[in-house]
C-alpha positions in Angstrom: 46.0 161.9 -46.1 48.7 160.1 -44.1 52.3 159.5 -45.1 55.0 157.3 -43.7 58.7 158.1 -43.7 60.5 155.6 -45.9 63.9 155.7 -44.2 65.4 157.7 -41.3 67.1 161.0 -42.1 68.1 164.2 -40.3 66.8 167.8 -40.8 68.1 171.0 -39.4 66.4 172.4 -36.3 64.9 175.9 -36.6 64.1 178.3 -33.8 60.9 180.3 -33.3 62.1 183.0 -35.7 62.6 180.4 -38.6 66.4 180.5 -38.3 68.5 177.3 -38.3 70.2 176.4 -35.1 73.8 175.7 -35.9 74.8 172.1 -35.3 71.3 170.9 -34.2 69.3 168.3 -36.1 66.1 166.3 -35.6 65.9 162.7 -36.7 62.9 161.9 -38.8 62.5 158.2 -38.1 61.7 155.5 -40.5 58.0 154.4 -40.1 56.9 157.7 -38.5 53.5 158.8 -39.6 52.8 162.4 -40.9 49.9 164.4 -42.1 50.1 167.3 -44.6 49.0 170.5 -43.1 46.9 172.2 -45.7 47.3 175.7 -44.0 49.3 177.8 -46.4 51.2 179.6 -43.5 54.9 178.8 -43.4 57.5 179.7 -40.8 60.6 178.7 -42.8 59.4 178.7 -46.4 59.1 175.0 -47.0 56.8 173.9 -49.8 55.3 171.1 -47.7 54.3 171.4 -44.1 53.9 168.1 -42.2 52.6 167.4 -38.7 53.8 164.3 -36.9 50.8 162.1 -36.0 52.6 160.4 -33.2 54.1 163.4 -31.4 51.8 166.2 -30.5 52.6 169.7 -32.0 55.7 168.5 -33.8 55.9 169.8 -37.3 58.3 169.9 -40.3 58.6 172.1 -43.4 60.5 170.8 -46.3 60.8 171.2 -50.1 58.6 169.1 -52.3 61.6 167.2 -53.7 62.6 166.1 -50.2 59.0 165.1 -49.4 58.8 162.9 -52.4 62.2 161.3 -51.7 61.5 160.5 -48.0 57.7 159.9 -47.7 55.1 157.5 -49.1 51.3 157.8 -49.1 49.6 155.2 -46.8 46.0 156.4 -46.5 
């Protein structure tokens, strides 16, 4: 299934060890398309793992509440 970001927002950047990088944020852009990664492995403990369809190898882990607030099903 594919999901579209409903409005732009910022999330903290995490390093390869799953720790947040102080003062660094990624913009999740309105209209960007994401796919839920069904693999249960998580680096930072997010409930929902998303892969950006437009940018190769770019992923996001967020809590279910954040997912429901910022994304809508399109396919």
